N, C-alpha and C positions, 0 to 999 in steps of 0.2 A: 416517270413517277410510278407508274403501275409496275414496271419491272423491278424497281427498288423495293416496293412493298412485297412483291412476290418472292424476291430474294430473301427479305427479312423473315417472311413466314417460313420459308424452307429451312433457314438456319435455326429457327425456333423449333421446327419439327424434328430436325436432326438432333438438337440438344435434348429434346424430350425423349427421343428414342434411345439416345446414349444413356440418359438417366435411368430409363426403364431397364435397359440391358444390364447396367451396373446393379440395379435393385434386384433383378432376377438372379444375377450371378451371386450376389451376397446371400440370397436365400438358399441357393443350391449348396454353397459352401457351408452355410450354417447347419443345414440339415445333414450334410455329410459329416460334419464335426460331431453332431449329436449321435449319429449312428456309430461312428468309430469309437466314441467314448462308451456308448452303451454296450458295445461288443467286448469291452474289456473290464467291465466292473459288475459286481453283484451287490445290490442294495439289500439292506435289512429293514423290514417294515413290521413293526409290532403294534397291533391294535388292541386297545384296552376294552374291557367289557362295557364300561360306561365312563362318564366324566366325574364320577364321585371321587373324593379324595382317596378312599381306600382302593378303588379299582385302578386309579392312576399310579399309586404307590406299588401295587402288585405288578402292573405292567413293567415298571422299571426293574423289579426283582427278576421277573421272567426274562426280560431283555438281557440282564447281566449273565444269567445262566446260559442262555442260548448263545450269546456273543462269545463267552469264554470257551464253550465247546467248539463253536464254529471256527473261531480264529486258530485254535490249536489244531483243528482238523485241516485247515487250509494253509498252514504256515509254509508248507513245502510245495504248494501249487505254483507252477511256472506261469500259468496263464488262466484266463477265465474258463476255457474249455475243461481244464483239469479241475478247477474249483467247482464248476457245475456238476461234473460227474461225481465228485466226492460228496457233494451235498445231496444229490439225488439218491445216492446209496445209503444215506443216513437220515432221511426224513422221518422215518418211524422212531429212530433213536432220539432225534431232536424233539419230536412230539412227546415222547416219554419223559424226557428231561423237563420240558416245559410243564407237563402235567404234574410231575413230582413237586416242582417249585410251587405250583398253585395249591396243591394239597397240603404242603408243608406250612403254608400260610393260612390254612383253615378254610379254604374255599373249595367248592365242588364244581367250578366251571369246567366245561369241556374246552379243548384247545385243538386247533388244527395248524399244521405246519406244511406249507406248500412252497413250491418253487415255480414261479410263473411270471410272465411279462406284466408289468404294471406301469401306468402313466404317473409321472411325478412332476410337480412344478419345480421351478428354479429354487434351489435350496442352498443357503449359505451355512457353512460349518466353520469351525475354528481352523483357519489356515487355507481353506479352499472353498470353491463354489462349484456345484454341479448344475449345468443347464437343464431346463425342462426337457422331458422326452420319455420314451418308453425304455425301461430298464428291466433286466432280469432281477427279480426280487425274491428273497427268502422271506415269506410272509407268515407271521405268527399271529393268529386270530384267537383272542381269549374270549370265551363266552359268546356274547352277542356281537362283539367287535364293533360296538357303537360309540366308543369313547375316542378321545383324542389319541392320535397315533404318534409313533416315534420312528424317525428315519435315520439311516446312516449308510455307510458303505462297509460291508463285511469283507469284500475282496476288491481291490487291495485292502489290507487291514487298516483303514483310515479312521475308524470309529474312535479307537483309543490312541491313535498316533498324535504325538505333539505336533504343533503347527510346523516346526522346523524340520520334522521328519517326513512330512507329507510328500515332497518331491521325490525323495529317495524310495519310499514305499511304492509310489505310483510307477516310477521307472522300473523297479524290480518286477512289477506285475505286467510289464509289457506296454505301458503307455509311452508314446513318443515324447520327445522333449517339447514339441509344439503343443501336444495335448496337456502335458503337465503345466505348461505356461498358460494355457487357456483357463484351467481350473484354479490356478494360484495367482497371487499378486505379482509373481515374477514377470508376467507378461503384461506390459502396460496396456491398459484398455480392456483388461479381462472381463470387467463387469459389463461393459458395453457389448462385448462379444457374446457373453452369456445371455444378455437380454435379447440380442438379435436371434440367437438360437431359440430362445423361448418364444419369440414372436412368430418365427417361421414354423415352429412345431405346432403352436396353437392354430395358426392359419391352415396348416396341412390337416390337422385333426378336424377342423370345422368343415373343410372341403370334403373330407372322407365321410 
């Protein structure tokens, strides 16, 4: 009788260890997925001066000017490394363009344009979803930068891409078929996988 109970306990322990191993493996794979994605994209992050209706409208106008210039600049970039180098070389020009748009709309806010790593939550766009994590971001901060912000992906050029064009644009920028499948609905269960990446990313940040 005692031997049977001991055997049952051992089986339960083995099952728990297997579940723990599977859980940890899923976490490692999720974090690897997030890192691989973040190594291949550049986000655009525009922060408004405030949440007033006028400042939010100005944010969108500045976004359009910056996005138009950046997408034209990056259209021949083969990968994120080339995109980053081009953007770093034109930060002052991007800042000038943003400042011109602000002044043209009758405001005197200062503006800064930086290229830096930033943490993003899981974000759903038309045709694709990016999991939470740290991404290189082109950040445009208008005035106090205290208002609601706007996010998208400037490289690959997914901000203006139609949903049907997202896979092609992503593949052209160096994302693998598996990564494209993760961020689009082409891969069954992509939402669950994105949430898994978000969970492990949040857990890692908390531990750090």
